[in-house]
N, C-alpha and C positions, 0 to 999 in steps of 0.2 A: 611224454610218450614217444618212443621212436616209431617211424613209419619203416616198413621192411620191404624188401624185394621190389616190384614193379611201382608199389605206392611211393616208395623212397626215391626211386629213379624219376617218376613223374614230378614229384614235388621239388626235388633238387634242380632238374632240368628246367622246370618252369620258373624257378627263381633266379638261375643263374644262366640263361641262354644256352640251353642244351648241354650243361655240364653233366658228365656221365660218371656214376660211381662203379668201381670195380673191386673185386676181391684183393685183400692184402694178405689174408690168412684164410683159414679153412671156413670161417664164419661168413654169414651172408651180410652185405653192407647194410646198414640201417642208420637212421638218423632223423633229425628235425631241424627245420629252418623257420625263423621268424623274421619278417621283413617289414621295414618302415620306410615310406618314401619321404624325402626332404626336398621337394622341387626336383631338380635334375640329379640330385644326389640320393642314393639308397643305402640304408644301413641294415645290417643282418646280424642275428646270432645263429650260429649253426653249431650243432652237436651231433655226435655219432659214434659208431664203432670203428675199429681200424679198417682203413680202406684207402683206395686211391681215387681221387676225382680228377677227371681229365677232360680238357677241350681239345679235340683232335684237330689235325690239319684240315680234314674232310669238313668237320663242323665249321671251322674258321672260314672256309671257301663258301659254304652254303649260307652261313649267317654271320657276315662280317660285323665286327663291333669296334667302336671307338672308345670303349671303356677302359679305365685303369681301375684296379682293385688294390686295396690295401688290407691285409689280414692281420689282426691282432690275435696272438695265440694266448688263450686264457688257461687252457688245461690241455695236456698231452702235447706230443711234439709233431710239428709239421714240416716238411721239406717241399720247397718250391722248386720245380724242375722247368726251366725254360731256356731255350736256345741252348748254349752250352754251359749253363750255370745251374748249380744246386745250391740252394740257400736253406740252411736249416734255422728253423724258427722255434725256439724254446718258449715255454711259458714265461710272459713278460717280455716278450719281443714282438716286432711287427716286421712285415715285408711288404714291398710294392711289386706288383706284376702287371702285365699287359694282356687283356683279354682279346686283342686283335691279333695275337700270335698264339700258336699251339702252346699248351702248358699242362702240367699235371701237380697235383698236390698229393704228397704221400702223408697220410694222417695215422699216427700211431696211438696204440691204447685207446682208452675213452677220452675224447678230446672235445674241446669247445673253442670256437673261433668267433671273434667279433669282426665284421667285414664291412668296408665302406666302397662302394662302387660309384664312380663319378666320370663324366667326359673328360678326356685328356686334356682338352684346351683350357679348362678352368684351372688347372695347376701350373702356374708359370714358373716352372723349375726345370732343370736338365734331368729329365726323368731317366735317361739312360744311366746316369751315375747313381741315382736314388735306387735303381733296382739291382745294384750290385752287391748289396749286403743286407742283412737285418739291422733294425734299429731298436734301441731299448725302449719298453713301453710300460716299465714298472716305476720309473722315476722321471722327473723332469717333464719336459714338453709331451713326450710319448704318453706318459701316465694320464695327462690332462686329455689328450686325444682319446686314449682307450676308454677313459671314463665317459666322454662325450658320446661315444658310439653305443656303448652298453646302455647308457641312460636314455639315449634316443629311441632305442628299440623298445626298452621297458615302458616308455611313455608314449609309445606309438598311437595308442588309441585316443589320446588326448591333444595330439599335434594335428593341426589343420592349417591350410594355406590362409594368408600369406606367411604366418609365423613359421611353418614348417620349412618354406623355401628359404627363409632367412637363417634358419638354424643349419639348413645345408650349406649356405655361404660360409657359416661360422665354422662348420666341420672342415671346409677346404682350407680356411686360414689356419686353423689348428694343425692340420696335417702339414701345410707348408712350413709353418714354424718348427714342427717336429723334424722334418727332413732337412730344412736348410740349416738347423742348428748342427747337423752332423756332416753335411756335404759342403759346408763353407760358402754359401752363396748369398747370405745376407748382406755382405759388404759390397755385392756387385750392383751398381746403380741401375743398369739396364733392366736386371730382374725385378728390382723393387718397383722401378717405374711401371713395368708392364703389370705387376700385381695390383698397384694402385689404380691404374687406368682400367683394369677389368673390374675393380670394385666399383669405381665410379659408375661404369655403364650399367652394372647390375642394380644400382641404387639411385639411378637418375631420377626417377619420380618420387623419391623420398624427400619431403621438405626439410628434414633434418640433416641432409647431407651437407658437409661443410669441410673447411680445412681442418678444423678441430676434430670432427667425428671420424674423418679419414684417417688422420693420424692416430687417433686412439684405437681404431680397429686393426692397425698395423703395429701397434706397440712402439710407437715413436712419438716424439714431441712435434707440434705444429712447425717448430722452427726446422727440425730436421726434414720434415716433409717439404718445405719450401726450398731447402738447400738441394734436395733431390731434383728439384726442376730448374735449378740455376743453369743457364745456358741452353735451355730448351725453348722452342718458339713462343710457348704460352706458359703461364702459370696453371697450377691445378684450379683456381677459381675461374680462370678464362676458359679452360678446357671444359669445365662444368657448363659454363654459360653458353658456350658454343654449341656442344651436344644438345642442350635443351632448346636452343633456338632452331637447330636442325630438326628436332623432333616436332616442334610446333609447326615448322614449314611443311614437313611431311604430312602432318595430320590435317592441315589446311587444304590439302590436295586429295584427301581420302574421301570418296563419295559416300562411304558408310558413316562419316562424320558431318555430313553436310548440314544436318539439322542442328548442330551444336554451335553456339556463339564463338567468335574468336576469344572472348574473354574466358570462356569455360575451357577451351583448349589450352590457352596460356596457363591457366590455373592447374590444369592437369600436369603440367610441367613446371610447377612451382613459380610461375610468374604471377604474383598477385597484384602488383601495382600496374595498372593499365597503362599509364603514361609512360613509365620507365620501360615497360615491355615494348611499346609501340616504338619508342626511340631506339631501343636495342635492335629490333627487328629491322627498322630501316637502315640503321648503320651497318647491319651485317649484310643485308640483301639489296639494299638500294630502293625499296619501296615500303609502304606500310602494309601490314598483314592484311587489311581489308582489300587494298588494291591488288595484292598478290593473289588473293582468294578469287576475285573476280577475273583478273586478266589471265590467270593460269600461271605455271611455273615458267621461269626465265632462267637462263643460265646464271648460275652463281658459283661461288667457291666450291669446288668439288671435294666432298667428304662423304664417307660412308655413314648412313643414318644409324642411330643406335637402336637396339633391340626393343621391341614392345615392353612397356614396364610392367611390374607386378602391380596389383591393386595398390593405391596409397594407402598408408597406415591410417587406422582409424583414430 
């Protein structure tokens, strides 16, 4: 059942950060939106009558956003208007646009869209190129992505963290595969390496994280993954080990974790062999983990600590 008038304006604006519906014809704009959170990613299905939905320059100034959106057109025709571009999105197509800049969507006839919104930094692609045209979503990678969005919304009541957040990561990978298939970046090593490193940071606390699992998540063989890091200062495995050691080092200095044993903190970051962990920590930072905890942090190799992990899988 559609919401009408002020009820629809409130519902649309609440779901999409002050997005505002306007008349396209003589009828009053009406519609419905269903949302499902997947960690930092959110998916939606939106339906309605003919209308224009707009995020104005004044709204962007009042409520800045770092989100990108991808719209899969299921029914009816949409036109994305942003900057000096107009991209027509027919049923069975998708388009990417930036909520950090003013935009409008002209939605014709009775329409349905499947939408995914996500922080721009998680999509390691040249997004300017990706926003230049529509992409197919009825066949190939686009169809897989479209099915993922609609199925995630339909199953929203049954999705809970941490599985929902992992599905959000999967959605980003599916979208990256869809876009890179058409803008020709899959053969650019820097882009692939950035994507792999982002994936590693997001899954750092997962004991199943490995060269094989990373390769599988990115549709490549372990051998191809290794070649991707040839000539880099460290291998993928070494990068994982260093990030995990940094995470342990940070947690050992966290007063909120003072009642946890060194072994428990190490296990949180997938170090289950105490002797091996102690040797690795000493080799990396020049002292044992226990001594470090007692004496306080000392200057070490400067690197940015990884983000807090999701809860480890059960």
